[in-house]
SEVOVEX-70605 format. One record per residue: residue in three letters; residue number from 1; x, y, z of N, C-alpha, C in turn. Coordinates in steps of 0.05 Angstrom, whole numbers, padded with zeros to 5 digits. Example, Ala and Ser with C-alpha at 12.3 -4.5 7.8 and 13.67 -1.06 7.14 Angstrom:
<rs>
r aa->ALA, i->1, n_X->00264, n_Y->-00114, n_Z->00156, ca_X->00246, ca_Y->-00090, ca_Z->00156, c_X->00264, c_Y->-00066, c_Z->00156
r aa->SER, i->2, n_X->00257, n_Y->-00045, n_Z->00142, ca_X->00273, ca_Y->-00021, ca_Z->00143, c_X->00258, c_Y->00001, c_Z->00157
</rs>
This chain:
<rs>
r aa->MET, i->1, n_X->03069, n_Y->00043, n_Z->00622, ca_X->03043, ca_Y->00056, ca_Z->00618, c_X->03021, c_Y->00036, c_Z->00626
r aa->ILE, i->2, n_X->03023, n_Y->00011, n_Z->00618, ca_X->03002, ca_Y->-00008, ca_Z->00625, c_X->03001, c_Y->-00012, c_Z->00655
r aa->ALA, i->3, n_X->03025, n_Y->-00013, n_Z->00668, ca_X->03025, ca_Y->-00017, ca_Z->00697, c_X->03012, c_Y->00007, c_Z->00712
r aa->CYS, i->4, n_X->03016, n_Y->00031, n_Z->00701, ca_X->03003, ca_Y->00054, ca_Z->00713, c_X->02972, c_Y->00052, c_Z->00711
r aa->ARG, i->5, n_X->02963, n_Y->00043, n_Z->00689, ca_X->02934, ca_Y->00039, ca_Z->00686, c_X->02924, c_Y->00018, c_Z->00705
r aa->GLN, i->6, n_X->02939, n_Y->-00003, n_Z->00709, ca_X->02931, ca_Y->-00025, ca_Z->00728, c_X->02930, c_Y->-00014, c_Z->00756
r aa->VAL, i->7, n_X->02950, n_Y->00002, n_Z->00764, ca_X->02950, ca_Y->00014, ca_Z->00791, c_X->02925, c_Y->00031, c_Z->00794
r aa->LEU, i->8, n_X->02920, n_Y->00049, n_Z->00775, ca_X->02897, ca_Y->00067, ca_Z->00777, c_X->02871, c_Y->00051, c_Z->00778
r aa->GLY, i->9, n_X->02870, n_Y->00030, n_Z->00762, ca_X->02846, ca_Y->00013, ca_Z->00761, c_X->02841, c_Y->-00001, c_Z->00788
r aa->PHE, i->10, n_X->02862, n_Y->-00012, n_Z->00800, ca_X->02860, ca_Y->-00025, ca_Z->00826, c_X->02852, c_Y->-00005, c_Z->00847
r aa->LEU, i->11, n_X->02864, n_Y->00019, n_Z->00846, ca_X->02858, ca_Y->00039, ca_Z->00867, c_X->02829, c_Y->00048, c_Z->00864
r aa->HIS, i->12, n_X->02821, n_Y->00054, n_Z->00839, ca_X->02793, ca_Y->00064, ca_Z->00834, c_X->02773, c_Y->00043, c_Z->00842
r aa->ASP, i->13, n_X->02777, n_Y->00019, n_Z->00832, ca_X->02757, ca_Y->-00003, ca_Z->00838, c_X->02757, c_Y->-00010, c_Z->00868
r aa->GLY, i->14, n_X->02781, n_Y->-00010, n_Z->00879, ca_X->02783, ca_Y->-00017, ca_Z->00908, c_X->02769, c_Y->00004, c_Z->00925
r aa->ALA, i->15, n_X->02774, n_Y->00030, n_Z->00919, ca_X->02761, ca_Y->00051, ca_Z->00935, c_X->02731, c_Y->00050, c_Z->00931
r aa->TYR, i->16, n_X->02722, n_Y->00045, n_Z->00907, ca_X->02693, ca_Y->00043, ca_Z->00902, c_X->02681, c_Y->00020, c_Z->00918
r aa->GLU, i->17, n_X->02694, n_Y->-00003, n_Z->00917, ca_X->02683, ca_Y->-00026, ca_Z->00932, c_X->02683, c_Y->-00022, c_Z->00962
r aa->ILE, i->18, n_X->02704, n_Y->-00009, n_Z->00972, ca_X->02704, ca_Y->-00003, ca_Z->01001, c_X->02681, c_Y->00016, c_Z->01008
r aa->ARG, i->19, n_X->02677, n_Y->00036, n_Z->00992, ca_X->02656, ca_Y->00055, ca_Z->00997, c_X->02628, c_Y->00044, c_Z->00995
r aa->THR, i->20, n_X->02624, n_Y->00024, n_Z->00977, ca_X->02598, ca_Y->00013, ca_Z->00973, c_X->02593, c_Y->-00012, c_Z->00990
r aa->GLY, i->21, n_X->02611, n_Y->-00018, n_Z->01008, ca_X->02605, ca_Y->-00039, ca_Z->01027, c_X->02620, c_Y->-00065, c_Z->01024
r aa->ASN, i->22, n_X->02634, n_Y->-00069, n_Z->01001, ca_X->02650, ca_Y->-00093, ca_Z->00997, c_X->02678, c_Y->-00088, c_Z->01006
r aa->ARG, i->23, n_X->02682, n_Y->-00086, n_Z->01033, ca_X->02707, ca_Y->-00078, ca_Z->01044, c_X->02729, c_Y->-00099, c_Z->01037
r aa->GLU, i->24, n_X->02723, n_Y->-00124, n_Z->01040, ca_X->02744, ca_Y->-00145, ca_Z->01035, c_X->02754, c_Y->-00144, c_Z->01006
r aa->GLY, i->25, n_X->02736, n_Y->-00143, n_Z->00987, ca_X->02744, ca_Y->-00142, ca_Z->00959, c_X->02759, c_Y->-00116, c_Z->00952
r aa->GLY, i->26, n_X->02750, n_Y->-00094, n_Z->00964, ca_X->02763, ca_Y->-00068, ca_Z->00959, c_X->02791, c_Y->-00067, c_Z->00971
r aa->ILE, i->27, n_X->02794, n_Y->-00078, n_Z->00995, ca_X->02821, ca_Y->-00078, ca_Z->01007, c_X->02840, c_Y->-00095, c_Z->00991
r aa->ILE, i->28, n_X->02831, n_Y->-00118, n_Z->00981, ca_X->02848, ca_Y->-00135, ca_Z->00965, c_X->02858, c_Y->-00119, c_Z->00940
r aa->LYS, i->29, n_X->02840, n_Y->-00105, n_Z->00927, ca_X->02848, ca_Y->-00090, ca_Z->00903, c_X->02867, c_Y->-00068, c_Z->00910
r aa->VAL, i->30, n_X->02863, n_Y->-00054, n_Z->00932, ca_X->02881, ca_Y->-00033, ca_Z->00940, c_X->02909, c_Y->-00045, c_Z->00947
r aa->GLU, i->31, n_X->02909, n_Y->-00068, n_Z->00960, ca_X->02934, ca_Y->-00081, ca_Z->00966, c_X->02949, c_Y->-00089, c_Z->00941
r aa->ASN, i->32, n_X->02934, n_Y->-00097, n_Z->00920, ca_X->02947, ca_Y->-00104, ca_Z->00894, c_X->02959, c_Y->-00079, c_Z->00882
r aa->ALA, i->33, n_X->02946, n_Y->-00056, n_Z->00885, ca_X->02957, ca_Y->-00031, ca_Z->00875, c_X->02983, c_Y->-00024, c_Z->00890
r aa->ILE, i->34, n_X->02983, n_Y->-00028, n_Z->00916, ca_X->03007, ca_Y->-00022, ca_Z->00932, c_X->03030, c_Y->-00040, c_Z->00923
r aa->GLN, i->35, n_X->03024, n_Y->-00065, n_Z->00918, ca_X->03045, ca_Y->-00084, ca_Z->00909, c_X->03057, c_Y->-00075, c_Z->00882
r aa->LEU, i->36, n_X->03039, n_Y->-00067, n_Z->00864, ca_X->03049, ca_Y->-00058, ca_Z->00838, c_X->03066, c_Y->-00032, c_Z->00840
r aa->LEU, i->37, n_X->03057, n_Y->-00014, n_Z->00858, ca_X->03073, ca_Y->00010, ca_Z->00862, c_X->03100, c_Y->00004, c_Z->00873
r aa->ARG, i->38, n_X->03102, n_Y->-00015, n_Z->00890, ca_X->03129, ca_Y->-00023, ca_Z->00901, c_X->03146, c_Y->-00035, c_Z->00879
r aa->GLU, i->39, n_X->03134, n_Y->-00051, n_Z->00861, ca_X->03148, ca_Y->-00063, ca_Z->00839, c_X->03158, c_Y->-00041, c_Z->00820
r aa->LEU, i->40, n_X->03144, n_Y->-00019, n_Z->00819, ca_X->03152, ca_Y->00004, ca_Z->00801, c_X->03170, c_Y->00023, c_Z->00816
r aa->ASN, i->41, n_X->03179, n_Y->00016, n_Z->00840, ca_X->03196, ca_Y->00033, ca_Z->00857, c_X->03183, c_Y->00059, c_Z->00865
r aa->SER, i->42, n_X->03157, n_Y->00059, n_Z->00867, ca_X->03143, ca_Y->00083, ca_Z->00877, c_X->03136, c_Y->00077, c_Z->00907
r aa->THR, i->43, n_X->03156, n_Y->00074, n_Z->00922, ca_X->03152, ca_Y->00066, ca_Z->00950, c_X->03139, c_Y->00087, c_Z->00967
r aa->LYS, i->44, n_X->03144, n_Y->00112, n_Z->00962, ca_X->03132, ca_Y->00134, ca_Z->00978, c_X->03102, c_Y->00134, c_Z->00973
r aa->LEU, i->45, n_X->03093, n_Y->00132, n_Z->00948, ca_X->03065, ca_Y->00131, ca_Z->00943, c_X->03052, c_Y->00105, c_Z->00954
r aa->ALA, i->46, n_X->03066, n_Y->00083, n_Z->00952, ca_X->03056, ca_Y->00058, ca_Z->00963, c_X->03053, c_Y->00060, c_Z->00993
r aa->ASN, i->47, n_X->03072, n_Y->00072, n_Z->01006, ca_X->03070, ca_Y->00076, ca_Z->01035, c_X->03047, c_Y->00094, c_Z->01043
r aa->ASN, i->48, n_X->03043, n_Y->00115, n_Z->01028, ca_X->03021, ca_Y->00134, ca_Z->01034, c_X->02994, c_Y->00119, c_Z->01031
r aa->ILE, i->49, n_X->02991, n_Y->00104, n_Z->01010, ca_X->02966, ca_Y->00089, ca_Z->01006, c_X->02963, c_Y->00068, c_Z->01028
r aa->GLU, i->50, n_X->02985, n_Y->00055, n_Z->01035, ca_X->02984, ca_Y->00035, ca_Z->01057, c_X->02975, c_Y->00048, c_Z->01083
r aa->GLN, i->51, n_X->02985, n_Y->00071, n_Z->01089, ca_X->02977, ca_Y->00085, ca_Z->01113, c_X->02947, c_Y->00091, c_Z->01113
r aa->TYR, i->52, n_X->02936, n_Y->00100, n_Z->01090, ca_X->02908, ca_Y->00104, ca_Z->01087, c_X->02892, c_Y->00078, c_Z->01092
r aa->LEU, i->53, n_X->02902, n_Y->00057, n_Z->01081, ca_X->02889, ca_Y->00031, ca_Z->01084, c_X->02888, c_Y->00022, c_Z->01113
r aa->LEU, i->54, n_X->02909, n_Y->00028, n_Z->01128, ca_X->02910, ca_Y->00021, ca_Z->01156, c_X->02890, c_Y->00038, c_Z->01172
r aa->LEU, i->55, n_X->02885, n_Y->00062, n_Z->01163, ca_X->02865, ca_Y->00079, ca_Z->01177, c_X->02837, c_Y->00069, c_Z->01174
r aa->ILE, i->56, n_X->02831, n_Y->00058, n_Z->01151, ca_X->02803, ca_Y->00050, ca_Z->01146, c_X->02797, c_Y->00021, c_Z->01153
r aa->LYS, i->57, n_X->02818, n_Y->00005, n_Z->01160, ca_X->02813, ca_Y->-00023, ca_Z->01168, c_X->02800, c_Y->-00025, c_Z->01195
</rs>
């Protein structure tokens, strides 16, 4: 449960930072979320988010 909150927090904060102009900080947070998802064996979701991240880089 705590890991899910961390993932959501990283995704939310990262998306907000990317949208408000802090791309580097936002991308780092989204990458942290992707890493946590992989550790939780949610590879499909991690891959989908990674594809999104590649689109906006």
